[in-house]
N, C-alpha and C positions, 0 to 999 in steps of 0.2 A: 878491678878487684876492690872490694869493700872490706875494710878492716874495722872491727868494732872493739873498742876497749871496754871490757867488762870487769876491770880490776876493782872499781868502786862499788858497782851494783851489778850482780850477775844478771845476764840477759839470756832468756831462753831462745833457742834457734827458731822455735815455732812463732815467737813474737816477731822476730826479724822477718820471717817469711810472710807473716800477715801484713806487716808494714810495706814490704816490697810489693806484694800483690795489690795492695791498695794504691800504691804509687803508680804501678804499671796501669791499673785501671783508670786512674786519674788522668794520666797523659794520653789515654786512648789506645794503648797497645795490648790490651788484655786478650784480644783475638789472635795476636801474633806471637805472644810470649807466655810461658808458664813458669812457675817457680816450684822447684823441688827441693826436698831436704833429705840428706843422708847423713845421719848422726850430726856432726858439727859442720858439714859442708852444705852450703846452699848454692844451688845452681839455677840460673835463668836460661831456659831453653827456648829456642825459636821453634814454633809449631809449624809443621808443613802445611802449606796452603791447600785448601780443599777446592777443587774445581767443581762447579755445579754440574750435576749429572743431567743428561738429557733423557732421563727416564720418562717413558711415555710417548716420546716422539718417534721411536723406531717401532716397526712391526705393525700388525693390524689388530683390530678388535676381534676376539674370538666369537664364534657363533654361539648363541645362547644354549644350544644343545650340548656344546662342548664344556660349558661351565656348570651345568646342572648335574646333580647326582644321578647315577645310573638308574635308580628306582623311580625317577620322576615320570609319571604317566603321560606319555605323548600320544596324541591322537593324530594319526596320519592317514 
């Protein structure tokens, strides 16, 4: 928990969020965490990891006639 005393100089929550985001980026955790603001509450949330998809490895390449528009003139 981070408590900030703003009795002398008022501090906006957006400014605190910006500084936290910069710090998280500086330590190299910007891909794993994100900072959100809800009124006066600032939360640091862990982002779910994304597994790389194996898109393109499954299936077969379609025949060119299957990918052409129906009006394409084929000579057979």
